[in-house]
TORTORDREN-581314 format. One line per 3 residues: number of its first residue (from 1); their letters; for each residue x, y, z negated of N, C-alpha, C. Coordinates in steps of 0.05 Angstrom, whole numbers, always signed. Each point is the difference from the previous one (the first is absolute). Layout:
! residues N
NUM = a = X,Y,Z,X,Y,Z,X,Y,Z | ...
***
This chain:
! residues 377
1 = xxx = -167,-188,+96,+18,+23,+6,+13,+11,-25 | -16,+3,-20,+11,+11,-25,+18,-20,-14 | -6,-26,+4,+18,-21,-11,+27,+1,+12
4 = xxx = +2,+4,+26,+26,+2,+13,+14,+26,-9 | -14,+21,-2,+12,+26,-9,+12,-3,-28 | -14,-15,-18,+11,-3,-27,+25,-18,+0
7 = xxx = +3,-18,+19,+25,-15,+3,+22,+19,+7 | -5,+19,+18,+20,+20,+7,+7,+17,-23 | -20,+8,-16,+6,+16,-24,+18,-15,-19
10 = xxx = -4,-26,-3,+17,-16,-18,+29,+0,+10 | +4,-4,+26,+27,+0,+11,+13,+27,-3 | -14,+21,+7,+12,+27,-1,+6,+8,-29
13 = xxx = -19,-5,-19,+4,+7,-27,+22,-16,-14 | +2,-26,+7,+21,-16,-12,+28,+10,+5 | +4,+10,+25,+26,+12,+6,+5,+25,-17
16 = xxx = -21,+16,-4,+3,+24,-16,+5,-7,-30 | -14,-21,-10,+5,-9,-27,+29,-9,-3 | +11,-11,+21,+28,-11,-2,+21,+22,+3
19 = xxx = -5,+20,+16,+21,+20,+6,-8,+29,-7 | -25,+4,-8,-9,+28,-5,-16,+11,+23 | -17,+19,-6,-17,+11,+21,+15,+13,+23
22 = xxx = +23,+12,-6,+15,+14,+20,+10,-18,+23 | +8,-25,-7,+11,-17,+21,-13,-27,+0 | -25,-1,-9,-14,-25,+0,-3,-12,+28
25 = xxx = -8,+17,+20,-2,-9,+27,+23,+13,+16 | +5,-11,+23,+21,+9,+18,+27,+0,-14 | +5,-20,-16,+25,-3,-14,+19,-17,+17
28 = xxx = +5,+8,+25,+16,-17,+18,+28,-4,-11 | +11,+21,-13,+27,-2,-11,+2,-21,-23 | -24,-8,-10,+0,-20,-22,-2,-28,+12
31 = xxx = -6,-3,+26,-3,-26,+12,+28,-9,+10 | +14,-15,-17,+28,-7,+5,+3,-26,+15 | -20,-16,+1,+2,-26,+13,-20,-2,+23
34 = xxx = +3,-20,+17,-19,-3,+23,-28,-5,-11 | -2,-16,-22,-26,-6,-11,-13,+26,-11 | +16,+16,-13,-11,+25,-11,-8,+19,+23
37 = xxx = +15,+1,+21,-7,+18,+22,-26,-9,+13 | -3,-27,+3,-25,-10,+11,-24,+7,-18 | +4,-2,-27,-21,+7,-18,-6,+30,+1
40 = xxx = +20,+16,+4,-4,+29,+1,-16,+7,+25 | +6,-13,+22,-15,+5,+25,-29,-8,-3 | -5,-24,-13,-27,-9,-4,-16,+19,-18
43 = xxx = +13,+9,-21,-14,+17,-19,-8,+27,+13 | +18,+11,+16,-5,+26,+11,-13,+1,+27 | +1,-22,+15,-12,+0,+26,-27,-15,+0
46 = xxx = -7,-13,-21,-25,-15,-2,-19,+14,-21 | +12,+11,-21,-17,+10,-22,+2,+30,-5 | +24,+11,-1,+3,+28,-6,-14,+17,+21
49 = xxx = -14,+21,-9,-14,+18,+18,-21,-14,+17 | -9,-23,-10,-22,-14,+13,-21,-8,-20 | +8,-7,-25,-19,-8,-20,-14,+23,-13
52 = xxx = +15,+20,-10,-13,+23,-13,-19,+15,+19 | +7,+4,+25,-19,+13,+18,-26,-15,+2 | +1,-26,+1,-24,-16,+2,-17,+3,-26
55 = xxx = +13,+1,-23,-15,+4,-25,-13,+28,-1 | +14,+20,+9,-11,+27,+0,-24,+2,+19 | +3,-12,+23,-23,-1,+19,-24,-14,-11
58 = xxx = +5,-23,-13,-22,-16,-11,-13,+14,-24 | +16,+17,-14,-12,+16,-21,-22,+18,+12 | +6,+13,+22,-19,+17,+13,-25,-15,+9
61 = xxx = +4,-24,+12,-22,-16,+8,-17,-8,-24 | +14,-7,-22,-14,-9,-24,-17,+22,-12 | +9,+25,+2,-17,+22,-11,-26,+1,+14
64 = xxx = +0,-5,+27,-25,+0,+15,-18,-23,-9 | +12,-24,-3,-15,-23,-7,-12,+3,-28 | +15,+11,-19,-9,+4,-27,-23,+19,-2
67 = xxx = -1,+19,+18,-21,+21,-1,-24,-5,+17 | -1,-22,+14,-22,-6,+18,-27,-1,-13 | -1,-11,-24,-26,-3,-14,-9,+25,-15
70 = xxx = +16,+21,+2,-5,+24,-16,-13,+22,+17 | -15,+17,-12,-9,+24,+13,+23,+19,+4 | -2,+17,+21,+22,+18,+7,+9,+17,-24
73 = xxx = -18,+9,-16,+7,+17,-22,+13,-15,-23 | -3,-26,+0,+12,-16,-22,+28,-10,+6 | +9,+1,+24,+25,-12,+8,+24,+11,-16
76 = xxx = +2,+27,+0,+23,+13,-12,+2,-7,-30 | -23,+1,-14,+1,-5,-29,+6,-29,-6 | -11,-19,+15,+6,-28,-5,+29,-7,+5
79 = xxx = +11,+10,+22,+28,-5,+6,+18,+14,-20 | -8,+23,-10,+15,+14,-21,+4,-17,-24 | -22,-12,-10,+2,-17,-24,+17,-24,+5
82 = xxx = -3,-12,+23,+15,-24,+6,+30,+5,+2 | +8,+21,+14,+28,+5,+4,+13,+16,-22 | -16,+12,-18,+12,+11,-24,+10,-23,-17
85 = xxx = -15,-22,-1,+9,-24,-15,+25,-12,+13 | +1,+0,+27,+24,-10,+13,+24,+18,-5 | -4,+26,-2,+22,+18,-7,+11,-6,-27
88 = xxx = -17,-5,-19,+10,-7,-27,+17,-26,+1 | -10,-20,+15,+15,-25,+2,+26,+4,+14 | +0,+17,+21,+25,+5,+14,+21,+14,-16
91 = xxx = -9,+19,-17,+18,+15,-17,+13,-18,-20 | -15,-18,-12,+11,-19,-19,+19,-19,+14 | -7,-10,+23,+17,-18,+15,+26,+14,+8
94 = xxx = -2,+25,+9,+24,+14,+9,+19,+7,-22 | -10,+7,-23,+17,+8,-22,+12,-24,-16 | -14,-22,+0,+9,-23,-16,+15,-21,+17
97 = xxx = -8,-3,+25,+11,-22,+15,+15,+8,+26 | -13,+16,+16,+10,+4,+27,-4,+29,+9 | +22,+16,+0,-3,+29,+7,-7,+4,+29
100 = xxx = +1,-20,+17,-8,+2,+27,-30,-6,+4 | -15,+1,-22,-29,-6,+1,-14,+16,+22 | -19,-14,+14,-15,+13,+21,-29,+4,-8
103 = xxx = -9,-13,-22,-28,+1,-8,-8,+29,-7 | +17,+13,-16,-6,+27,-8,-1,+19,+24 | +18,-5,+20,+0,+17,+24,-26,-4,+15
106 = xxx = -9,-25,+4,-25,-4,+14,-23,+13,-15 | +0,-3,-27,-21,+12,-16,-1,+30,+3 | +23,+13,+0,+1,+29,+3,-10,+8,+27
109 = xxx = +7,-14,+21,-9,+6,+27,-31,-1,+2 | -11,-21,-13,-29,-2,+0,-13,+22,-16 | +11,+5,-24,-13,+19,-18,+2,+29,+11
112 = xxx = +22,+6,+13,+4,+28,+9,-14,+5,+27 | -2,-21,+17,-7,+6,+27,-17,-22,+13 | +8,-25,-1,-12,-21,+17,-29,-5,-9
115 = xxx = -7,+4,-25,-28,-5,-8,-20,+19,+13 | +10,+23,+8,-17,+19,+15,+0,-7,+30 | +24,-10,+9,+2,-5,+29,-19,-22,+9
118 = xxx = -8,-18,-18,-18,-22,+7,-26,+11,+12 | -8,+24,-8,-26,+11,+10,+5,+21,+21 | +24,+5,+9,+5,+20,+22,-12,-11,+26
121 = xxx = -3,+19,+19,-8,-9,+26,+24,-13,+14 | -6,-17,+20,+21,-13,+14,+19,+19,+15 | -11,+22,+9,+16,+21,+13,+20,+12,-20
124 = xxx = -9,+6,-24,+18,+11,-20,+22,-20,-7 | -8,-25,-2,+20,-21,-6,+22,-1,+22 | -9,+0,+25,+19,-2,+22,+19,+24,+0
127 = xxx = -10,+24,-4,+18,+24,+0,+19,-1,-23 | -9,-10,-23,+17,-2,-24,+22,-20,+5 | -7,-23,+12,+20,-21,+6,+20,+11,+20
130 = xxx = -9,+15,+20,+19,+11,+20,+19,+19,-13 | -10,+17,-19,+18,+18,-13,+21,-14,-17 | -8,-21,-14,+18,-15,-17,+21,-15,+17
133 = xxx = -9,-10,+23,+19,-13,+18,+22,+19,+10 | -8,+25,+5,+19,+20,+9,+20,+5,-23 | -10,+2,-24,+18,+5,-23,+18,-24,-4
136 = xxx = -10,-24,+5,+16,-24,-5,+22,-3,+21 | -7,+4,+25,+20,-4,+22,+16,+25,+7 | -11,+23,-5,+13,+25,+9,+29,+3,-9
139 = xxx = +6,-1,-26,+28,+5,-8,+19,-21,+11 | -8,-25,+0,+18,-21,+11,+5,+3,+30 | -21,+7,+14,+2,+3,+29,+18,+25,+6
142 = xxx = -5,+21,-14,+16,+24,+5,+29,-5,-7 | +5,-13,-23,+28,-5,-7,+14,-19,+19 | -15,-21,+9,+13,-19,+18,+7,+13,+27
145 = xxx = -14,+20,+8,+5,+13,+26,+19,+24,-2 | +3,+11,-24,+16,+25,-1,+24,-1,-18 | +0,-15,-22,+22,+1,-19,+24,-16,+10
148 = xxx = +22,+14,+4,+24,-13,+10,+23,+0,-20 | -2,+17,-20,+22,+2,-19,-4,-19,-23 | +22,-7,-14,-2,-18,-23,-14,+14,-23
151 = xxx = -16,-14,-14,-14,+11,-23,+15,-8,-26 | -7,+13,-22,+14,-6,-25,-9,-28,-9 | +20,-16,-8,-6,-27,-9,-14,+1,-28
154 = xxx = -17,-20,-4,-10,-4,-27,+22,-9,-18 | -4,+3,-27,+20,-12,-18,+2,-30,+4 | +22,-11,-9,+4,-29,+2,-23,-14,-14
157 = xxx = -17,-13,+15,-24,-13,-11,+7,-23,-19 | +24,-12,+5,+7,-22,-18,+7,+10,-28 | +6,+25,-2,+6,+11,-27,-22,+18,-10
160 = xxx = -22,+2,+14,-22,+17,-9,-15,-12,-23 | -16,+16,-14,-16,-11,-23,-16,-24,+9 | +0,-20,-17,-14,-25,+8,-29,+2,-7
163 = xxx = -15,-19,+12,-28,-2,-6,-4,-12,-27 | -24,+1,-10,-7,-10,-26,+9,-30,-3 | -1,-15,+22,+7,-28,-2,+29,-4,-8
166 = xxx = +17,+20,+4,+28,-3,-6,+7,+11,-28 | -19,+11,-14,+6,+12,-26,-12,-15,-23 | +11,+4,-24,-11,-14,-23,-28,+10,-6
169 = xxx = -15,-15,-13,-28,+6,-5,-4,+25,-17 | +18,+4,-19,-4,+23,-18,+13,+25,+9 | +22,-2,+15,+14,+25,+8,-9,+10,+27
172 = xxx = -19,-14,+12,-9,+8,+27,-22,+20,+1 | -11,+8,-22,-24,+16,+0,+2,+25,+17 | +20,+17,-5,+2,+25,+14,+6,-4,+29
175 = xxx = +19,-18,+7,+7,-6,+27,-23,-12,+16 | -14,-19,-13,-23,-13,+13,-22,+20,+6 | -6,+17,-19,-21,+20,+4,+7,+19,+22
178 = xxx = +25,+10,+0,+9,+18,+21,-1,-13,+27 | +9,-25,+2,+0,-14,+25,-28,-5,+10 | -18,-7,-18,-27,-5,+7,-13,+25,+13
181 = xxx = +5,+23,-13,-12,+25,+10,+13,+8,+27 | +27,-1,+1,+14,+10,+24,-3,-18,+24 | +4,-26,-5,+1,-19,+22,-28,-12,+5
184 = xxx = -14,-7,-22,-26,-12,+3,-22,+19,+7 | -6,+18,-18,-23,+18,+4,+5,+21,+22 | +23,+14,-2,+5,+22,+19,+11,-11,+26
187 = xxx = +19,-19,-1,+11,-11,+25,-20,-14,+18 | -18,-15,-12,-21,-14,+15,-25,+17,+3 | -7,+15,-21,-25,+14,+0,-1,+24,+19
190 = xxx = +24,+12,+5,+1,+23,+18,+8,-8,+28 | +1,-26,+5,+6,-10,+27,-25,+3,+18 | +1,+17,+21,-24,+3,+17,-7,-25,+14
193 = xxx = +19,-19,+4,-6,-25,+14,-20,-16,-15 | +3,-1,-27,-19,-16,-17,-28,+13,+2 | -1,+26,-1,-26,+13,+1,-13,-5,+27
196 = xxx = +16,+1,+21,-11,-5,+27,-11,-28,+3 | +14,-19,-11,-9,-28,+2,-26,-5,-16 | -2,+12,-23,-25,-3,-16,-23,+12,+16
199 = xxx = +4,+24,+11,-21,+13,+15,-7,-15,+25 | +20,-11,+13,-4,-17,+24,-18,-24,-7 | +5,-12,-24,-16,-22,-9,-29,+9,-5
202 = xxx = -4,+24,-11,-27,+10,-4,-14,+3,+27 | +14,+11,+19,-13,+4,+26,-7,-26,+14 | +19,-19,-1,-6,-27,+12,-23,-13,-14
205 = xxx = -1,+2,-27,-22,-12,-15,-27,+11,+7 | +0,+25,+10,-25,+13,+7,-11,-7,+28 | +17,-10,+17,-8,-5,+28,-6,-30,+5
208 = xxx = -20,-5,+15,-8,-28,+6,+21,-15,+17 | +14,+15,+17,+20,-13,+17,+22,-14,-15 | +7,+10,-23,+21,-12,-17,-10,-28,-9
211 = xxx = -24,-1,-10,-10,-26,-10,-5,-20,+23 | -8,+10,+23,-4,-18,+23,+27,-12,+8 | +21,+16,-1,+26,-9,+8,+10,-22,-19
214 = xxx = -6,+3,-26,+9,-20,-19,-16,-26,+4 | -25,+2,+8,-16,-23,+4,+7,-14,+26 | +9,+15,+20,+8,-11,+26,+26,+12,+8
217 = xxx = +22,-7,-14,+26,+12,+6,+10,-8,+28 | +12,+19,+14,+11,-5,+26,+27,+13,+1 | +20,-14,+12,+27,+11,+2,+2,+18,+25
220 = xxx = -22,+4,+15,+0,+17,+23,-11,+28,-7 | -8,+4,-25,-10,+26,-8,+22,+21,+2 | -6,+23,+13,+21,+20,+5,+16,+8,-25
223 = xxx = -14,+3,-23,+14,+8,-24,+20,-21,-10 | -8,-26,+4,+19,-21,-8,+24,+0,+19 | -4,+2,+25,+22,+0,+20,+19,+24,-6
226 = xxx = -12,+23,-4,+17,+24,-6,+16,-5,-26 | -14,-11,-20,+14,-5,-26,+22,-20,+3 | -4,-21,+17,+21,-20,+4,+25,+13,+13
229 = xxx = -5,+17,+20,+22,+12,+15,+16,+18,-20 | -14,+17,-15,+13,+18,-18,+15,-15,-22 | -14,-22,-10,+13,-15,-22,+25,-15,+10
232 = xxx = -1,-10,+25,+23,-13,+11,+24,+20,+3 | -6,+24,+10,+21,+20,+3,+12,+8,-27 | -18,+7,-19,+10,+9,-26,+15,-22,-15
235 = xxx = -10,-25,+2,+14,-22,-13,+27,-5,+13 | +2,+4,+26,+26,-3,+14,+20,+21,-10 | -9,+24,-5,+17,+21,-11,+9,-8,-28
238 = xxx = -18,-10,-17,+7,-9,-27,+20,-24,+2 | -5,-18,+17,+18,-24,+4,+28,+9,+8 | +1,+17,+20,+26,+9,+10,+16,+16,-22
241 = xxx = -15,+17,-14,+13,+16,-20,+10,-17,-24 | -17,-19,-7,+7,-18,-22,+24,-17,+6 | +0,-12,+23,+22,-18,+8,+26,+16,+3
244 = xxx = -2,+25,+5,+24,+17,+2,+9,+9,-27 | -14,-8,-21,+8,+6,-27,-7,+29,-8 | -20,+11,+12,-5,+29,-4,-24,+7,-15
247 = xxx = -13,-18,-15,-25,+8,-13,+5,+20,-23 | +19,-7,-18,+4,+19,-22,+15,+25,+8 | +21,-1,+17,+15,+25,+7,-15,+18,+19
250 = xxx = -25,-6,+7,-14,+17,+20,-2,+28,-10 | -2,+5,-26,-4,+27,-10,+24,+17,+5 | +22,-11,+10,+24,+16,+5,+4,+6,+30
253 = xxx = -18,-8,+17,+6,-1,+28,-18,+17,+18 | -9,+22,-10,-14,+19,+17,-24,-11,+15 | +1,+1,+26,-23,-7,+16,-8,-29,-4
256 = xxx = +20,-17,-6,-6,-29,-2,-21,-5,-22 | +3,+14,-22,-19,-4,-22,-28,+8,+8 | -3,+22,+16,-26,+8,+10,-11,-20,+19
259 = xxx = +16,-11,+17,-9,-21,+19,-10,-24,-15 | +15,-8,-21,-8,-23,-16,-26,+6,-15 | -2,+24,-11,-24,+8,-15,-24,+0,+19
262 = xxx = +4,+9,+25,-21,-1,+20,-9,-29,+5 | +20,-18,+2,-6,-28,+4,-16,-12,-23 | +7,+8,-25,-14,-9,-24,-29,+9,+1
265 = xxx = -4,+26,+6,-27,+11,+1,-17,-14,+21 | +13,-4,+23,-14,-14,+22,-8,-29,-8 | +18,-13,-14,-6,-27,-10,-23,+0,-19
268 = xxx = +0,+20,-17,-21,+2,-21,-28,+1,+13 | -4,+16,+21,-26,+3,+12,-6,-22,+20 | +20,-8,+16,-4,-20,+21,-6,-28,-12
271 = xxx = +10,-6,-24,-4,-26,-11,-29,-5,-8 | -15,+21,-6,-27,-4,-10,-19,-13,+20 | -3,+11,+24,-18,-14,+19,+10,-28,+8
274 = xxx = +27,-3,+1,+11,-26,+8,-7,-21,-22 | +5,+7,-25,-5,-19,-21,-30,-5,-4 | -16,+20,+2,-29,-3,-2,-11,-20,+21
277 = xxx = +8,+4,+24,-9,-18,+22,+10,-28,-4 | +26,-2,-7,+12,-27,-4,-15,-15,-22 | -4,+12,-23,-13,-14,-22,-29,-5,+5
280 = xxx = -14,+18,+14,-28,-5,+7,-1,-25,+18 | +19,-2,+19,+1,-23,+18,+6,-26,-16 | +20,+1,-18,+7,-23,-16,-23,-9,-18
283 = xxx = -15,+20,-11,-22,-7,-18,-21,-17,+13 | -3,+3,+26,-20,-15,+15,+9,-28,+7 | +26,-5,-3,+12,-25,+10,+15,-16,-21
286 = xxx = +10,+13,-21,+17,-13,-19,-9,+5,-29 | -24,+9,-4,-8,+9,-27,-2,-23,-20 | -2,-25,+10,-2,-22,-18,+27,-12,-8
289 = xxx = +22,+10,+12,+26,-10,-7,+8,+8,-28 | +17,-16,-13,+8,+5,-27,+15,+26,-3 | +19,+6,+19,+15,+25,-2,-18,+24,+3
292 = xxx = -19,-2,+19,-18,+22,+4,-19,+3,-23 | -6,-22,-14,-17,+1,-23,+13,+17,-22 | +26,-2,-3,+14,+15,-20,-1,+30,+6
295 = xxx = +3,+7,+26,-3,+28,+8,-27,+10,-7 | -21,-16,+5,-27,+8,-6,-4,+4,-30 | +11,-18,-16,-2,+2,-29,+12,+26,-10
298 = xxx = +24,+5,+9,+14,+25,-8,-15,+24,+9 | -12,-1,+24,-15,+22,+11,-24,+7,-18 | -10,-20,-15,-22,+5,-19,+10,+9,-27
301 = xxx = +26,-1,-5,+12,+7,-26,+25,+16,+3 | +0,+21,+16,+25,+15,+4,+12,+13,-25 | -17,+9,-18,+9,+13,-24,+14,-20,-18
304 = xxx = -12,-24,-3,+12,-20,-16,+27,-9,+11 | +1,-2,+27,+26,-7,+12,+20,+22,-4 | -7,+25,+3,+18,+22,-2,+12,+2,-28
307 = xxx = -18,+0,-20,+10,+2,-27,+15,-25,-8 | -9,-23,+9,+14,-25,-6,+28,+0,+11 | +4,+10,+24,+27,+2,+12,+18,+17,-18
310 = xxx = -11,+22,-9,+17,+18,-16,+8,-13,-26 | -18,-15,-12,+7,-14,-25,+21,-20,+5 | -3,-16,+21,+20,-21,+6,+27,+12,+7
313 = xxx = +0,+21,+17,+25,+12,+8,+14,+14,-24 | -15,+11,-18,+12,+12,-24,+13,-22,-16 | -13,-22,-4,+12,-22,-16,+24,-11,+14
316 = xxx = +0,-2,+26,+22,-12,+15,+24,+18,+2 | -5,+26,+6,+23,+18,+6,+9,+17,-23 | -18,+8,-18,+8,+19,-21,+21,-13,-19
319 = xxx = +21,+15,-6,+21,-10,-17,-9,-8,-28 | -23,+10,-9,-11,-7,-26,-11,-28,+0 | -4,-12,+25,-12,-27,+1,+20,-18,+15
322 = xxx = -8,-11,+23,+19,-18,+14,+24,+15,+11 | -5,+24,+9,+23,+17,+8,+14,-6,+26 | -15,-8,+21,+12,-6,+25,+6,+24,+17
325 = xxx = -8,+24,-10,+4,+24,+16,+29,+3,+10 | +3,+3,+26,+26,+4,+11,+18,-24,+1 | -10,-23,-9,+16,-24,-2,-4,-19,+24
328 = xxx = -20,+5,+16,-6,-18,+23,-2,+15,+25 | +4,-13,+23,+0,+13,+26,-28,+3,+11 | -1,+11,+24,-26,+6,+12,-16,-24,+6
331 = xxx = +12,-23,+7,-15,-24,+5,-12,-10,-26 | +14,+1,-22,-10,-8,-26,-24,+16,-8 | +1,+27,+5,-22,+17,-7,-25,-6,+17
334 = xxx = +5,-5,+26,-22,-7,+17,-13,-26,-9 | +16,-19,-8,-11,-26,-10,-16,+4,-25 | +10,+16,-19,-15,+5,-24,-27,+13,+6
337 = xxx = +0,+19,+18,-25,+14,+7,-20,-19,+12 | +8,-17,+19,-18,-18,+12,-10,-21,-20 | +18,-10,-17,-8,-20,-20,-20,+13,-20
340 = xxx = +6,+24,-9,-18,+14,-18,-28,+3,+12 | +0,+10,+25,-26,+4,+13,-15,-27,+3 | +14,-21,+7,-14,-26,+5,-11,-11,-26
343 = xxx = +15,+1,-22,-9,-11,-25,-24,+17,-11 | +2,+26,+2,-22,+17,-9,-25,-5,+17 | +5,-3,+27,-23,-5,+18,-14,-26,-7
346 = xxx = +15,-21,-5,-12,-26,-7,-16,+3,-26 | +12,+14,-20,-13,+4,-25,-26,+16,+4 | +0,+21,+15,-24,+16,+5,-21,-17,+14
349 = xxx = +9,-15,+20,-19,-16,+16,-14,-21,-18 | +16,-15,-15,-11,-23,-15,-14,+9,-25 | +11,+20,-13,-11,+8,-26,-25,+18,+3
352 = xxx = -1,+16,+21,-21,+21,+2,-17,-3,+25 | +13,+1,+23,-15,+2,+25,-18,-25,+4 | +12,-24,-3,-16,-24,+4,-22,-4,-20
355 = xxx = +3,+13,-24,-20,-2,-21,-19,+24,+1 | +4,+17,+20,-17,+24,+2,+1,+17,-25 | +24,+2,-12,+5,+17,-23,+16,+24,+8
358 = xxx = -7,+23,-10,+15,+24,+6,+28,-1,-11 | +21,+5,+16,+27,+0,-10,+4,+21,-22 | +20,-4,-18,+1,+17,-24,+3,+30,+4
361 = xxx = +17,+8,+18,+4,+29,+4,-24,+13,+14 | -11,-15,+20,-24,+10,+12,-23,+2,-20 | -1,-19,-18,-21,+1,-21,+4,+24,-18
364 = xxx = +26,+5,-7,+6,+24,-16,-9,+25,+14 | +7,+3,+26,-8,+24,+15,-30,+3,+0 | -14,-21,+4,-29,+1,+1,-11,+8,-27
367 = xxx = +12,-10,-21,-10,+7,-27,+6,+29,-7 | +23,+10,+8,+7,+28,-6,-18,+19,+15 | -10,-8,+23,-15,+19,+16,-30,-6,+0
370 = xxx = -8,-22,-14,-28,-8,+1,-19,+18,-16 | +11,+14,-20,-18,+16,-17,-12,+23,+16 | +13,+7,+22,-11,+22,+16,-17,-10,+22
373 = xxx = -3,-26,+3,-17,-11,+21,+13,+1,+28 | +27,-5,+1,+14,+2,+25,-7,-24,+17 | +4,+2,+26,-7,-22,+19,+17,-24,-5
376 = xx = -11,-23,+7,+15,-25,-3,+21,-2,+23 | +21,-15,-6,+22,-3,+20,-8,-20,+21
***
């Protein structure tokens, strides 16, 4: 599951490295050929708003797994040490390579809140999840039903400040730092949807029914059926809007942008039970296949894959190096993302997983947090 999610992260981030964080995704106006339009649809209807939700949910599940061998009083302290180290790694990654870094955001969520939520009662978890769902869906639902007038357009995104990938290595310091704080830490860290998904993962990790479903996945389970229906509807809205050329100009169109935002939020939550069930089913039937093996290898080394992608994309797109930023279409970016993921996955599988050796970034995280006796991953 995590291996698939990291493929989606590669696709989404590659577009942002090529065009900047502001228009990395939903750049329909940049898809000038039939091939680019097809690549744009694949990127946004298969990966965007589907991969990151799965990672946030699995983060919550992972917190429960990591704390299982600990006494209740030890959980908070052990997770604090572990995710303080991840915060340091995320800050370095965000400032030097990729201002859209999510590691620091995840670390902050755990340090501020989720490390305590692991020991909450199930009732408290459910009420907290319900409150966050209201905050996530409320504004979009209200706007989609009530806003009829045109809203103020955003500035022309094609002329907006570029992401770090588009700037020279030495002159990018102030812009990169500002973009990392505004778009990375604040833009993602204050998103109630991310918090809700992490907490939902904690709750599922605490209940036996979740694990039984993964061991015996069924497509008749009510949550899966409901997720499929909602995902089909929200994806249809995204498809229709994208083919009409309206992804970027949505911010100028009043109620339409709220309807589209509602579809995005629905996709974010509905995709989780669908993907969990699908991959649990595939794991029982196709786990020995070579393609599935690469997903499994990346799932054991998500940090190495994430940092590795940033290094490769910086070398490929940054003008200080190969400098392909803005020079290739959406299909070319999709191809680069898939190729990068595949090569890194093969390297991780053969060099580390098959040899039962800890991948480099996971080993670094373990070393940084080991002095405090944090739980093993």
